[in-house]
N, C-alpha and C positions, 0 to 999 in steps of 0.2 A: 378423547374419542372412545366411545363404547364399541369394542370389537367383538362383543358377545354375539353369537349367532342367535337370531330370534327363534324362540321355541314355537311349537304349534299353537300354544295358547296366546302368543303375541300376535298371531296373524288374523286377518279378516278372511273368512272362508270364501265369500263370494269373489273377493279380489283374487284369492288363490286359484279358484276355479277359472276365473276369467283369464289369468295368465296361462293356465294349462291350455285353454282354448286357443289363445294366440300362438303358443308354441306348437300346438298341433297343426294349425294352419301353416305355420312357417315350415314345418317338416314335410307337410303334404300339400303342396300347391294344388288348387282346383279340387279340394276336398268338399264333400257334401255334408249337410247338417247331420244326417243319419250316421254317417261314418264318425264324425267328431263325437257325437253322443255315445256311440258304441265304444270308441277308443278310451273315453274317459269314464265310462260307466255311469253316465248321467242321463237324465230325462231330456227328450227333445225340446220341450217347452223351455226348460231352464237354459239349455245351450243356445236356443234361438234368441233368448233375451240377451245373453252374453254377446253373441255375434252381432246383434243389432246395435248394442252399445259400442262395440269395437268399430263397427262400420260407421257409426255416426261420428266417431273421433278420428276416422281415417286410418285406423290401424289394420283393418281388413277391408276388402271390397268384394262385392257379390257380382258374379257374372250374369249374363242374360240366361244362362242355362242352370242357374241356381247353385253354382259351386263358389267356393271362397278361396281367396289368396290374399297375401299381404297387401296393404294399402300404402299410400304415399307417406303417411306419418310414420309407419313402421320402418320404411326405407330410410327416412331422414334420421330416425333414432339409430338405426344400424350404421349409417354413415358416420354419425357423430361418435358412436362408440368405437368404431374402427379407427377413426382419426385419432382419438385419445390414446388408444393402445399403440398405434403407430408412432404417435408423438413421443411417448416414453421410450419406446424401442429405438427410435432414431436419435433422441436427445441424449440418452445415457452415455454413449462413448464420446460425444461432443462435450458434454458437461465435464467428463473426466479429463479430456484434453485441455479445456480451459482451466480447470482446477489445478492441474499439474503445472501449467505455464504460469498461472498467477500465484500458485502455492497458497491458495485460499479456498474457502468453501464456496461451492456453486450450487444453485438451485434452479429448478424449472417450476414455475407457478402458473396456475390458471385461475380464471374467475369461477367461483362456485358459491352459489347462494349469497351473492353480494359481498363476498370476501375473496382474498387471494388464498389459494390452497397449494401447498407444496406437494408435487406428484413425483418428483425425482430429485436426486441430490448427489453430490460428491464432496467428501471431506478429505483434506490433505493429511499426510502422516506427520503432524507436528503437535506438540503438547498444547499450545495455546491457539485455539481456532474457534471460529463461529460454529456453534452446534446447530445443525439442521435436522429436521424431523419430517419424514413423509407423513402427510395428513395434518400437519400443523397449519392453522389458519391465522391470518393477519388482516387488519382492516385495509380496504383499498385506498383509503384516504390518507394514509400515513406511510412514510418510508418510500423507498424507490419503487415499490409495487404500484405506486400511483401511475406508473407507465401503462398498466393495464387499463386503468380508468381513462387515461388521456387519449387512448386510441379508439374508444367507443364513439358511436354516433352521438352528437351533442345532446339530443333529446334523451337518449338512454342514459348518458352520463349524468345529466341533471337528476334523473329519477333515482339514480343509485347513490347520490350524495345525500346523506341524512341531514335533517335540519340542525341537529346538534352533533358536532364533530368531536370524537373522543380525543382527549389530551393524554398522550402516552409519556411525553417528556416536555420540557419547556420549549423545545424546538418544533413540536408538532403544530401544524397549521390547524387552527380551529375556526377561522373565519371563512365562510363559504365563498365569498367574493375573491379572496386571496387564493383560495384553492383552485377556483375555476381559471384564474389568470395563470397560476402555476401549471395547470394541466395544458393550457394552450402553449406555454413555453416548452414544456416537455415534448409535446407533439411536434413542434417546429424543429427542435434540435435532435429528436430521434432517440433520446435516452433520458434516464432520470438518475440523479445522484442524491443520496440522502445522508446527511451528517447528523446522527443522533436523534432522528425523529421517532424511532421505535424504541431504541435503547441508546442511552447517551454514550456508551462505549463502542457503538457500531457505525461503520461506514458501509453503505450499501449502494450498489450500482446495478441498474436493470435496463434491458433493451427488449423491445417487443419482438415476438415471433409472429409472422403473418401466415394466414391460411391461404389456400389457392385463390380465394376471391378477394384477397387484400385485407380481410378483417383480422383483428388481433385474436390470436388463439391462445397465446401464452406469453410468458416473459422469462428470459434467462437472466440470472443474477449472480453477482459476486458479493459476498459479505466478508468484511475483514475487521479486526480490532482497530479502533481509531488510533491508538497510541503508536502503531507502526505503519500507518497508511499516510503517505505523502501525496501531494497533488500529482506528481509524476506517476505514482502507482494508480491513481484514479484514471488518469489519461490512458494508461496501458490497459486497465480493465475494460474501458469503453471500447477500445480497438478490438480486444479479444472477444468481447461479447457481441459486437457488431458482426464479426466474422462468424461466430457461432450461430447467431440468429439467421444470417444469410444461408448457412449450410442447412439448418433445420427447415427454414421456410422453403428453400428450393426443393428439398426432398418431400415436402408436403404439397408441392405443385405450384408454389408462388414464384 
């Protein structure tokens, strides 16, 4: 991941100004066009074009008296951002609790741009452990992160499964029909266990975290080296992860 902050030369000026307009409306509900232009040192015709664009996309709305405030799309974005921040804050101590009980690495992953993305983690204090990295991405179609895919609406699920499935190891499912059948099984049992689908030396277990409306918002995961992981360990991980998922989901309103 490129963590470099974009320079001024990397940015699109019109987009930059449009964001300034949106933030100005957010800070000053029921603001008028003239005031926005004055605050930003821009011309009224330019700001009017920006406001009309934002209004068309539902990011701002214009009142009968000609003032502007945030629209429904902006509220949806704000709610989503707040939920993700709350998700990490709520999940971190629970991930640590699970990680200490399992004595293995735990992760919290979400769907981002068609992949699973690690947004929180805990690693135990032992020499040999699974290395987790915040910001690391993995395919949704391989490993126990398939649980994220399994809990999507069937139509959305099919749209997110590529025609050609990447093979990461000899255990990776590369047939779409087999994958869809596996996703159905995962949803029915409420968890996913992966033996060597992403790395041959890795056993991974994931359980979905549900948002207030019952939709999947994330997955909690335990990853462990295969050589020391027995069936009894996997069963214990499932119990711990289900408890963790219930705690996080409940605190998110589910």
